[in-house]
PDB file of N, CA, C and O in Angstrom:
ATOM      1  N   MET A   1     -41.794  -9.037  -8.900  1.00  0.00           N
ATOM      2  CA  MET A   1     -40.724  -9.033  -9.711  1.00  0.00           C
ATOM      3  C   MET A   1     -39.558  -9.011  -8.441  1.00  0.00           C
ATOM      4  O   MET A   1     -39.683  -8.306  -7.439  1.00  0.00           O
ATOM      5  N   THR A   2     -38.599  -9.774  -8.655  1.00  0.00           N
ATOM      6  CA  THR A   2     -37.326  -9.717  -7.910  1.00  0.00           C
ATOM      7  C   THR A   2     -36.275  -9.206  -8.396  1.00  0.00           C
ATOM      8  O   THR A   2     -35.696  -9.852  -9.269  1.00  0.00           O
ATOM      9  N   PRO A   3     -35.753  -7.963  -7.992  1.00  0.00           N
ATOM     10  CA  PRO A   3     -34.462  -7.107  -8.504  1.00  0.00           C
ATOM     11  C   PRO A   3     -33.458  -8.083  -8.551  1.00  0.00           C
ATOM     12  O   PRO A   3     -33.443  -9.054  -7.794  1.00  0.00           O
ATOM     13  N   THR A   4     -32.543  -7.839  -9.491  1.00  0.00           N
ATOM     14  CA  THR A   4     -31.298  -8.572  -9.744  1.00  0.00           C
ATOM     15  C   THR A   4     -30.164  -7.591  -8.927  1.00  0.00           C
ATOM     16  O   THR A   4     -29.984  -6.373  -8.932  1.00  0.00           O
ATOM     17  N   THR A   5     -29.552  -8.612  -8.291  1.00  0.00           N
ATOM     18  CA  THR A   5     -28.242  -7.923  -7.618  1.00  0.00           C
ATOM     19  C   THR A   5     -26.826  -8.395  -7.943  1.00  0.00           C
ATOM     20  O   THR A   5     -26.641  -9.586  -8.192  1.00  0.00           O
ATOM     21  N   THR A   6     -25.937  -7.623  -7.950  1.00  0.00           N
ATOM     22  CA  THR A   6     -24.692  -8.130  -8.248  1.00  0.00           C
ATOM     23  C   THR A   6     -24.030  -8.996  -7.159  1.00  0.00           C
ATOM     24  O   THR A   6     -24.655  -9.173  -6.114  1.00  0.00           O
ATOM     25  N   HIS A   7     -22.984  -9.472  -7.302  1.00  0.00           N
ATOM     26  CA  HIS A   7     -22.333 -10.595  -6.364  1.00  0.00           C
ATOM     27  C   HIS A   7     -21.966  -9.770  -5.154  1.00  0.00           C
ATOM     28  O   HIS A   7     -22.198 -10.195  -4.022  1.00  0.00           O
ATOM     29  N   ALA A   8     -21.405  -8.615  -5.367  1.00  0.00           N
ATOM     30  CA  ALA A   8     -21.144  -7.827  -4.081  1.00  0.00           C
ATOM     31  C   ALA A   8     -22.216  -7.351  -3.195  1.00  0.00           C
ATOM     32  O   ALA A   8     -22.127  -7.235  -1.972  1.00  0.00           O
ATOM     33  N   GLN A   9     -23.367  -7.051  -4.022  1.00  0.00           N
ATOM     34  CA  GLN A   9     -24.921  -6.670  -3.316  1.00  0.00           C
ATOM     35  C   GLN A   9     -25.106  -7.965  -2.724  1.00  0.00           C
ATOM     36  O   GLN A   9     -25.322  -7.885  -1.514  1.00  0.00           O
ATOM     37  N   ALA A  10     -25.094  -9.011  -3.138  1.00  0.00           N
ATOM     38  CA  ALA A  10     -25.472 -10.350  -2.536  1.00  0.00           C
ATOM     39  C   ALA A  10     -24.681 -10.825  -1.381  1.00  0.00           C
ATOM     40  O   ALA A  10     -25.179 -11.606  -0.571  1.00  0.00           O
ATOM     41  N   LEU A  11     -23.431 -10.372  -1.267  1.00  0.00           N
ATOM     42  CA  LEU A  11     -22.679 -10.731  -0.286  1.00  0.00           C
ATOM     43  C   LEU A  11     -22.831  -9.811   1.011  1.00  0.00           C
ATOM     44  O   LEU A  11     -22.787 -10.192   2.180  1.00  0.00           O
ATOM     45  N   GLN A  12     -23.024  -8.479   0.524  1.00  0.00           N
ATOM     46  CA  GLN A  12     -23.487  -7.666   1.397  1.00  0.00           C
ATOM     47  C   GLN A  12     -24.714  -7.857   2.314  1.00  0.00           C
ATOM     48  O   GLN A  12     -24.678  -7.916   3.543  1.00  0.00           O
ATOM     49  N   GLN A  13     -25.728  -7.938   1.583  1.00  0.00           N
ATOM     50  CA  GLN A  13     -26.951  -8.521   2.178  1.00  0.00           C
ATOM     51  C   GLN A  13     -27.042  -9.670   2.818  1.00  0.00           C
ATOM     52  O   GLN A  13     -27.871  -9.852   3.710  1.00  0.00           O
ATOM     53  N   ARG A  14     -26.266 -10.490   2.458  1.00  0.00           N
ATOM     54  CA  ARG A  14     -26.261 -11.847   3.259  1.00  0.00           C
ATOM     55  C   ARG A  14     -25.529 -11.727   4.412  1.00  0.00           C
ATOM     56  O   ARG A  14     -25.968 -12.217   5.452  1.00  0.00           O
ATOM     57  N   ALA A  15     -24.508 -11.165   4.388  1.00  0.00           N
ATOM     58  CA  ALA A  15     -23.535 -11.322   5.870  1.00  0.00           C
ATOM     59  C   ALA A  15     -23.533  -9.904   6.380  1.00  0.00           C
ATOM     60  O   ALA A  15     -23.358  -9.821   7.595  1.00  0.00           O
ATOM     61  N   GLY A  16     -23.681  -8.819   5.757  1.00  0.00           N
ATOM     62  CA  GLY A  16     -23.836  -7.432   6.544  1.00  0.00           C
ATOM     63  C   GLY A  16     -22.469  -6.972   6.123  1.00  0.00           C
ATOM     64  O   GLY A  16     -22.215  -5.883   6.636  1.00  0.00           O
ATOM     65  N   ALA A  17     -21.547  -7.412   5.397  1.00  0.00           N
ATOM     66  CA  ALA A  17     -20.195  -7.041   5.012  1.00  0.00           C
ATOM     67  C   ALA A  17     -20.026  -5.810   4.417  1.00  0.00           C
ATOM     68  O   ALA A  17     -20.853  -5.431   3.588  1.00  0.00           O
ATOM     69  N   LEU A  18     -18.949  -5.036   4.754  1.00  0.00           N
ATOM     70  CA  LEU A  18     -18.728  -3.981   4.002  1.00  0.00           C
ATOM     71  C   LEU A  18     -17.842  -4.389   2.685  1.00  0.00           C
ATOM     72  O   LEU A  18     -16.879  -5.145   2.812  1.00  0.00           O
ATOM     73  N   ILE A  19     -18.168  -3.921   1.585  1.00  0.00           N
ATOM     74  CA  ILE A  19     -17.542  -4.389   0.387  1.00  0.00           C
ATOM     75  C   ILE A  19     -16.566  -3.262  -0.174  1.00  0.00           C
ATOM     76  O   ILE A  19     -16.993  -2.139  -0.441  1.00  0.00           O
ATOM     77  N   ILE A  20     -15.169  -3.641  -0.345  1.00  0.00           N
ATOM     78  CA  ILE A  20     -14.376  -2.733  -0.904  1.00  0.00           C
ATOM     79  C   ILE A  20     -14.062  -2.939  -2.504  1.00  0.00           C
ATOM     80  O   ILE A  20     -13.688  -3.969  -3.066  1.00  0.00           O
ATOM     81  N   PRO A  21     -14.278  -1.889  -2.958  1.00  0.00           N
ATOM     82  CA  PRO A  21     -14.283  -1.969  -4.559  1.00  0.00           C
ATOM     83  C   PRO A  21     -12.770  -2.271  -4.955  1.00  0.00           C
ATOM     84  O   PRO A  21     -11.837  -1.895  -4.246  1.00  0.00           O
ATOM     85  N   SER A  22     -12.593  -3.000  -6.177  1.00  0.00           N
ATOM     86  CA  SER A  22     -11.188  -3.023  -6.522  1.00  0.00           C
ATOM     87  C   SER A  22     -10.635  -1.668  -6.966  1.00  0.00           C
ATOM     88  O   SER A  22     -11.352  -0.773  -7.415  1.00  0.00           O
ATOM     89  N   GLY A  23      -9.490  -1.589  -6.832  1.00  0.00           N
ATOM     90  CA  GLY A  23      -8.688  -0.246  -7.046  1.00  0.00           C
ATOM     91  C   GLY A  23      -8.441   0.328  -5.923  1.00  0.00           C
ATOM     92  O   GLY A  23      -7.661   1.279  -5.968  1.00  0.00           O
ATOM     93  N   TRP A  24      -9.027  -0.071  -4.578  1.00  0.00           N
ATOM     94  CA  TRP A  24      -8.710   0.695  -3.457  1.00  0.00           C
ATOM     95  C   TRP A  24      -7.757   0.124  -2.610  1.00  0.00           C
ATOM     96  O   TRP A  24      -7.985  -1.052  -2.327  1.00  0.00           O
ATOM     97  N   PRO A  25      -6.670   0.663  -2.085  1.00  0.00           N
ATOM     98  CA  PRO A  25      -6.113   2.068  -2.300  1.00  0.00           C
ATOM     99  C   PRO A  25      -5.594   2.138  -3.635  1.00  0.00           C
ATOM    100  O   PRO A  25      -5.242   1.160  -4.295  1.00  0.00           O
ATOM    101  N   SER A  26      -5.560   3.431  -4.036  1.00  0.00           N
ATOM    102  CA  SER A  26      -4.748   3.718  -5.294  1.00  0.00           C
ATOM    103  C   SER A  26      -3.493   4.040  -5.030  1.00  0.00           C
ATOM    104  O   SER A  26      -3.332   4.918  -4.183  1.00  0.00           O
ATOM    105  N   CYS A  27      -2.428   3.504  -5.594  1.00  0.00           N
ATOM    106  CA  CYS A  27      -1.058   4.003  -5.140  1.00  0.00           C
ATOM    107  C   CYS A  27      -0.273   4.386  -6.207  1.00  0.00           C
ATOM    108  O   CYS A  27       0.947   4.257  -6.116  1.00  0.00           O
ATOM    109  N   ASP A  28      -0.885   4.932  -7.411  1.00  0.00           N
ATOM    110  CA  ASP A  28      -0.449   5.748  -8.345  1.00  0.00           C
ATOM    111  C   ASP A  28       0.551   6.908  -7.895  1.00  0.00           C
ATOM    112  O   ASP A  28       1.703   6.982  -8.323  1.00  0.00           O
ATOM    113  N   LEU A  29       0.026   7.747  -7.047  1.00  0.00           N
ATOM    114  CA  LEU A  29       0.800   8.705  -6.712  1.00  0.00           C
ATOM    115  C   LEU A  29       2.186   8.502  -6.272  1.00  0.00           C
ATOM    116  O   LEU A  29       3.134   9.233  -6.558  1.00  0.00           O
ATOM    117  N   PHE A  30       2.220   7.276  -5.439  1.00  0.00           N
ATOM    118  CA  PHE A  30       3.562   6.888  -4.772  1.00  0.00           C
ATOM    119  C   PHE A  30       4.770   6.469  -5.676  1.00  0.00           C
ATOM    120  O   PHE A  30       5.919   6.217  -5.312  1.00  0.00           O
ATOM    121  N   LYS A  31       4.194   6.450  -7.058  1.00  0.00           N
ATOM    122  CA  LYS A  31       5.525   5.828  -7.910  1.00  0.00           C
ATOM    123  C   LYS A  31       6.281   6.939  -8.036  1.00  0.00           C
ATOM    124  O   LYS A  31       7.362   6.703  -8.574  1.00  0.00           O
ATOM    125  N   LEU A  32       6.124   7.931  -7.770  1.00  0.00           N
ATOM    126  CA  LEU A  32       7.069   9.044  -7.776  1.00  0.00           C
ATOM    127  C   LEU A  32       8.188   9.102  -6.505  1.00  0.00           C
ATOM    128  O   LEU A  32       9.228   9.761  -6.533  1.00  0.00           O
ATOM    129  N   PHE A  33       7.812   8.417  -5.597  1.00  0.00           N
ATOM    130  CA  PHE A  33       8.636   8.499  -4.364  1.00  0.00           C
ATOM    131  C   PHE A  33       9.916   7.409  -4.872  1.00  0.00           C
ATOM    132  O   PHE A  33       9.917   6.672  -5.858  1.00  0.00           O
ATOM    133  N   PRO A  34      11.028   7.602  -3.785  1.00  0.00           N
ATOM    134  CA  PRO A  34      12.162   6.801  -3.969  1.00  0.00           C
ATOM    135  C   PRO A  34      11.618   5.388  -3.892  1.00  0.00           C
ATOM    136  O   PRO A  34      10.464   5.272  -3.480  1.00  0.00           O
ATOM    137  N   GLU A  35      12.397   4.129  -4.284  1.00  0.00           N
ATOM    138  CA  GLU A  35      12.025   3.013  -4.257  1.00  0.00           C
ATOM    139  C   GLU A  35      11.781   2.473  -2.621  1.00  0.00           C
ATOM    140  O   GLU A  35      10.854   1.725  -2.310  1.00  0.00           O
ATOM    141  N   ALA A  36      12.678   2.942  -1.770  1.00  0.00           N
ATOM    142  CA  ALA A  36      12.599   2.373  -0.500  1.00  0.00           C
ATOM    143  C   ALA A  36      11.292   2.693   0.070  1.00  0.00           C
ATOM    144  O   ALA A  36      10.594   1.817   0.582  1.00  0.00           O
ATOM    145  N   ALA A  37      10.891   4.073  -0.011  1.00  0.00           N
ATOM    146  CA  ALA A  37       9.571   4.681   0.282  1.00  0.00           C
ATOM    147  C   ALA A  37       8.144   3.671  -0.296  1.00  0.00           C
ATOM    148  O   ALA A  37       7.119   3.409   0.333  1.00  0.00           O
ATOM    149  N   ARG A  38       8.506   3.277  -1.616  1.00  0.00           N
ATOM    150  CA  ARG A  38       7.549   2.814  -2.130  1.00  0.00           C
ATOM    151  C   ARG A  38       7.304   1.240  -1.624  1.00  0.00           C
ATOM    152  O   ARG A  38       6.167   0.772  -1.549  1.00  0.00           O
ATOM    153  N   TRP A  39       8.419   0.531  -1.309  1.00  0.00           N
ATOM    154  CA  TRP A  39       8.496  -0.673  -0.414  1.00  0.00           C
ATOM    155  C   TRP A  39       7.633  -0.667   0.895  1.00  0.00           C
ATOM    156  O   TRP A  39       6.816  -1.536   1.197  1.00  0.00           O
ATOM    157  N   GLN A  40       7.981   0.590   1.716  1.00  0.00           N
ATOM    158  CA  GLN A  40       7.202   0.993   2.842  1.00  0.00           C
ATOM    159  C   GLN A  40       5.715   0.837   2.600  1.00  0.00           C
ATOM    160  O   GLN A  40       4.999   0.059   3.230  1.00  0.00           O
ATOM    161  N   PHE A  41       5.318   1.639   1.641  1.00  0.00           N
ATOM    162  CA  PHE A  41       3.983   1.858   1.222  1.00  0.00           C
ATOM    163  C   PHE A  41       3.338   0.433   0.967  1.00  0.00           C
ATOM    164  O   PHE A  41       2.284   0.147   1.535  1.00  0.00           O
ATOM    165  N   TYR A  42       3.969  -0.468   0.112  1.00  0.00           N
ATOM    166  CA  TYR A  42       3.566  -1.612  -0.259  1.00  0.00           C
ATOM    167  C   TYR A  42       3.221  -2.454   0.847  1.00  0.00           C
ATOM    168  O   TYR A  42       2.174  -3.100   0.797  1.00  0.00           O
ATOM    169  N   GLU A  43       4.217  -2.542   2.151  1.00  0.00           N
ATOM    170  CA  GLU A  43       4.116  -3.170   3.008  1.00  0.00           C
ATOM    171  C   GLU A  43       2.668  -2.809   3.956  1.00  0.00           C
ATOM    172  O   GLU A  43       1.888  -3.622   4.452  1.00  0.00           O
ATOM    173  N   TRP A  44       2.623  -1.354   4.006  1.00  0.00           N
ATOM    174  CA  TRP A  44       1.574  -0.806   4.805  1.00  0.00           C
ATOM    175  C   TRP A  44       0.217  -1.173   4.034  1.00  0.00           C
ATOM    176  O   TRP A  44      -0.831  -1.383   4.646  1.00  0.00           O
ATOM    177  N   ALA A  45       0.307  -1.222   2.870  1.00  0.00           N
ATOM    178  CA  ALA A  45      -1.143  -1.536   2.089  1.00  0.00           C
ATOM    179  C   ALA A  45      -1.477  -2.914   2.309  1.00  0.00           C
ATOM    180  O   ALA A  45      -2.675  -3.169   2.435  1.00  0.00           O
ATOM    181  N   LYS A  46      -0.535  -3.976   2.389  1.00  0.00           N
ATOM    182  CA  LYS A  46      -0.742  -5.220   2.817  1.00  0.00           C
ATOM    183  C   LYS A  46      -1.179  -5.597   4.106  1.00  0.00           C
ATOM    184  O   LYS A  46      -1.918  -6.566   4.278  1.00  0.00           O
ATOM    185  N   GLN A  47      -0.739  -4.842   5.070  1.00  0.00           N
ATOM    186  CA  GLN A  47      -1.209  -4.848   6.648  1.00  0.00           C
ATOM    187  C   GLN A  47      -2.644  -4.182   6.721  1.00  0.00           C
ATOM    188  O   GLN A  47      -3.469  -4.499   7.577  1.00  0.00           O
ATOM    189  N   GLN A  48      -2.848  -3.299   5.812  1.00  0.00           N
ATOM    190  CA  GLN A  48      -4.194  -2.541   6.017  1.00  0.00           C
ATOM    191  C   GLN A  48      -5.195  -3.485   5.369  1.00  0.00           C
ATOM    192  O   GLN A  48      -6.275  -3.585   5.953  1.00  0.00           O
ATOM    193  N   ARG A  49      -5.021  -4.175   4.289  1.00  0.00           N
ATOM    194  CA  ARG A  49      -5.899  -5.218   3.781  1.00  0.00           C
ATOM    195  C   ARG A  49      -6.093  -6.316   4.667  1.00  0.00           C
ATOM    196  O   ARG A  49      -7.242  -6.722   4.843  1.00  0.00           O
ATOM    197  N   THR A  50      -5.080  -6.887   5.284  1.00  0.00           N
ATOM    198  CA  THR A  50      -5.024  -7.882   6.379  1.00  0.00           C
ATOM    199  C   THR A  50      -6.061  -7.615   7.491  1.00  0.00           C
ATOM    200  O   THR A  50      -6.961  -8.380   7.836  1.00  0.00           O
ATOM    201  N   PHE A  51      -5.760  -6.330   8.017  1.00  0.00           N
ATOM    202  CA  PHE A  51      -6.538  -5.535   9.132  1.00  0.00           C
ATOM    203  C   PHE A  51      -7.947  -5.608   8.827  1.00  0.00           C
ATOM    204  O   PHE A  51      -8.756  -6.258   9.489  1.00  0.00           O
ATOM    205  N   LEU A  52      -8.202  -4.949   7.849  1.00  0.00           N
ATOM    206  CA  LEU A  52      -9.807  -5.003   7.228  1.00  0.00           C
ATOM    207  C   LEU A  52     -10.392  -6.320   7.161  1.00  0.00           C
ATOM    208  O   LEU A  52     -11.444  -6.615   7.729  1.00  0.00           O
ATOM    209  N   GLU A  53      -9.662  -7.154   6.423  1.00  0.00           N
ATOM    210  CA  GLU A  53     -10.327  -8.515   6.351  1.00  0.00           C
ATOM    211  C   GLU A  53     -10.697  -9.245   7.573  1.00  0.00           C
ATOM    212  O   GLU A  53     -11.679  -9.974   7.707  1.00  0.00           O
ATOM    213  N   GLN A  54      -9.659  -8.922   8.585  1.00  0.00           N
ATOM    214  CA  GLN A  54     -10.038  -9.476   9.965  1.00  0.00           C
ATOM    215  C   GLN A  54     -11.131  -9.088  10.739  1.00  0.00           C
ATOM    216  O   GLN A  54     -11.663  -9.817  11.577  1.00  0.00           O
ATOM    217  N   HIS A  55     -11.526  -7.769  10.427  1.00  0.00           N
ATOM    218  CA  HIS A  55     -12.542  -7.247  10.825  1.00  0.00           C
ATOM    219  C   HIS A  55     -13.789  -7.128   9.970  1.00  0.00           C
ATOM    220  O   HIS A  55     -14.689  -6.306  10.142  1.00  0.00           O
ATOM    221  N   GLY A  56     -13.716  -8.184   8.897  1.00  0.00           N
ATOM    222  CA  GLY A  56     -15.089  -8.394   8.493  1.00  0.00           C
ATOM    223  C   GLY A  56     -15.314  -7.706   6.897  1.00  0.00           C
ATOM    224  O   GLY A  56     -16.314  -7.979   6.233  1.00  0.00           O
ATOM    225  N   TRP A  57     -14.520  -7.029   6.534  1.00  0.00           N
ATOM    226  CA  TRP A  57     -14.408  -6.359   5.325  1.00  0.00           C
ATOM    227  C   TRP A  57     -14.156  -7.449   4.201  1.00  0.00           C
ATOM    228  O   TRP A  57     -13.382  -8.404   4.262  1.00  0.00           O
ATOM    229  N   VAL A  58     -14.971  -7.091   3.189  1.00  0.00           N
ATOM    230  CA  VAL A  58     -14.602  -7.993   1.885  1.00  0.00           C
ATOM    231  C   VAL A  58     -14.229  -7.361   0.754  1.00  0.00           C
ATOM    232  O   VAL A  58     -14.856  -6.382   0.350  1.00  0.00           O
ATOM    233  N   PHE A  59     -13.262  -7.807   0.175  1.00  0.00           N
ATOM    234  CA  PHE A  59     -12.639  -7.137  -1.217  1.00  0.00           C
ATOM    235  C   PHE A  59     -13.089  -7.712  -2.226  1.00  0.00           C
ATOM    236  O   PHE A  59     -13.140  -8.940  -2.148  1.00  0.00           O
ATOM    237  N   GLU A  60     -13.604  -7.013  -3.598  1.00  0.00           N
ATOM    238  CA  GLU A  60     -13.935  -7.491  -4.764  1.00  0.00           C
ATOM    239  C   GLU A  60     -12.737  -8.365  -5.449  1.00  0.00           C
ATOM    240  O   GLU A  60     -12.929  -9.436  -6.025  1.00  0.00           O
ATOM    241  N   GLU A  61     -11.490  -7.740  -5.293  1.00  0.00           N
ATOM    242  CA  GLU A  61     -10.297  -8.381  -6.034  1.00  0.00           C
ATOM    243  C   GLU A  61      -9.690  -9.248  -4.888  1.00  0.00           C
ATOM    244  O   GLU A  61      -9.674  -8.896  -3.708  1.00  0.00           O
ATOM    245  N   SER A  62      -9.112 -10.606  -5.447  1.00  0.00           N
ATOM    246  CA  SER A  62      -8.546 -11.440  -4.756  1.00  0.00           C
ATOM    247  C   SER A  62      -7.218 -10.755  -4.166  1.00  0.00           C
ATOM    248  O   SER A  62      -6.667  -9.805  -4.723  1.00  0.00           O
ATOM    249  N   TYR A  63      -6.751 -11.369  -2.931  1.00  0.00           N
ATOM    250  CA  TYR A  63      -5.272 -10.900  -2.557  1.00  0.00           C
ATOM    251  C   TYR A  63      -4.381 -10.925  -3.544  1.00  0.00           C
ATOM    252  O   TYR A  63      -3.689  -9.923  -3.721  1.00  0.00           O
ATOM    253  N   ASP A  64      -4.214 -12.129  -4.419  1.00  0.00           N
ATOM    254  CA  ASP A  64      -3.191 -11.921  -5.642  1.00  0.00           C
ATOM    255  C   ASP A  64      -3.477 -10.814  -6.447  1.00  0.00           C
ATOM    256  O   ASP A  64      -2.609  -9.966  -6.654  1.00  0.00           O
ATOM    257  N   GLN A  65      -4.533 -10.734  -6.896  1.00  0.00           N
ATOM    258  CA  GLN A  65      -4.877  -9.450  -7.608  1.00  0.00           C
ATOM    259  C   GLN A  65      -4.494  -8.186  -7.140  1.00  0.00           C
ATOM    260  O   GLN A  65      -3.986  -7.305  -7.835  1.00  0.00           O
ATOM    261  N   TYR A  66      -4.794  -8.107  -5.740  1.00  0.00           N
ATOM    262  CA  TYR A  66      -4.526  -6.821  -5.273  1.00  0.00           C
ATOM    263  C   TYR A  66      -2.933  -6.624  -5.108  1.00  0.00           C
ATOM    264  O   TYR A  66      -2.364  -5.548  -5.293  1.00  0.00           O
ATOM    265  N   VAL A  67      -2.334  -7.769  -4.750  1.00  0.00           N
ATOM    266  CA  VAL A  67      -0.716  -7.416  -4.737  1.00  0.00           C
ATOM    267  C   VAL A  67      -0.411  -7.109  -5.863  1.00  0.00           C
ATOM    268  O   VAL A  67       0.252  -6.077  -5.962  1.00  0.00           O
ATOM    269  N   ARG A  68      -0.682  -7.691  -6.851  1.00  0.00           N
ATOM    270  CA  ARG A  68      -0.150  -7.710  -8.243  1.00  0.00           C
ATOM    271  C   ARG A  68      -0.477  -6.014  -8.946  1.00  0.00           C
ATOM    272  O   ARG A  68       0.324  -5.368  -9.622  1.00  0.00           O
ATOM    273  N   ARG A  69      -1.723  -5.635  -8.587  1.00  0.00           N
ATOM    274  CA  ARG A  69      -2.044  -4.216  -8.845  1.00  0.00           C
ATOM    275  C   ARG A  69      -1.293  -3.060  -7.999  1.00  0.00           C
ATOM    276  O   ARG A  69      -1.031  -1.933  -8.417  1.00  0.00           O
ATOM    277  N   VAL A  70      -1.014  -3.564  -6.766  1.00  0.00           N
ATOM    278  CA  VAL A  70      -0.242  -2.398  -6.013  1.00  0.00           C
ATOM    279  C   VAL A  70       1.197  -2.448  -6.454  1.00  0.00           C
ATOM    280  O   VAL A  70       1.867  -1.415  -6.443  1.00  0.00           O
ATOM    281  N   CYS A  71       1.721  -3.635  -6.854  1.00  0.00           N
ATOM    282  CA  CYS A  71       3.129  -3.883  -7.192  1.00  0.00           C
ATOM    283  C   CYS A  71       3.190  -2.877  -8.757  1.00  0.00           C
ATOM    284  O   CYS A  71       4.010  -1.969  -8.896  1.00  0.00           O
ATOM    285  N   GLU A  72       2.366  -3.184  -9.621  1.00  0.00           N
ATOM    286  CA  GLU A  72       2.270  -2.486 -10.820  1.00  0.00           C
ATOM    287  C   GLU A  72       2.106  -0.948 -10.676  1.00  0.00           C
ATOM    288  O   GLU A  72       2.671  -0.182 -11.457  1.00  0.00           O
ATOM    289  N   GLU A  73       1.331  -0.524  -9.674  1.00  0.00           N
ATOM    290  CA  GLU A  73       0.930   0.844  -9.560  1.00  0.00           C
ATOM    291  C   GLU A  73       2.360   1.421  -8.932  1.00  0.00           C
ATOM    292  O   GLU A  73       2.815   2.483  -9.355  1.00  0.00           O
ATOM    293  N   LEU A  74       2.872   0.846  -8.154  1.00  0.00           N
ATOM    294  CA  LEU A  74       4.114   1.479  -7.219  1.00  0.00           C
ATOM    295  C   LEU A  74       5.392   1.091  -8.189  1.00  0.00           C
ATOM    296  O   LEU A  74       6.501   1.425  -7.770  1.00  0.00           O
ATOM    297  N   GLN A  75       5.307   0.361  -9.547  1.00  0.00           N
ATOM    298  CA  GLN A  75       6.557   0.058 -10.180  1.00  0.00           C
ATOM    299  C   GLN A  75       7.501  -0.706  -9.471  1.00  0.00           C
ATOM    300  O   GLN A  75       8.691  -0.470  -9.681  1.00  0.00           O
ATOM    301  N   LEU A  76       7.157  -1.646  -8.610  1.00  0.00           N
ATOM    302  CA  LEU A  76       7.925  -2.502  -7.943  1.00  0.00           C
ATOM    303  C   LEU A  76       8.217  -3.845  -8.859  1.00  0.00           C
ATOM    304  O   LEU A  76       8.913  -4.757  -8.412  1.00  0.00           O
TER     305      LEU A  76
END
């Protein structure tokens, strides 16, 4: 009997990639900061994702979904 794997598990097994679950990083706490600080955090979050992707990490959510979620959480 062959065990059933999820898409993320299949990617990880095939490529040895580290899979980042959707919802990371959570930006909810930063919505209480002034808008200028929230924009800085938004830029940092995009840079971190780019850095991790360049080093072989795989995200469950697409880049567009990631940016949309971060903007909603930061109320931008």
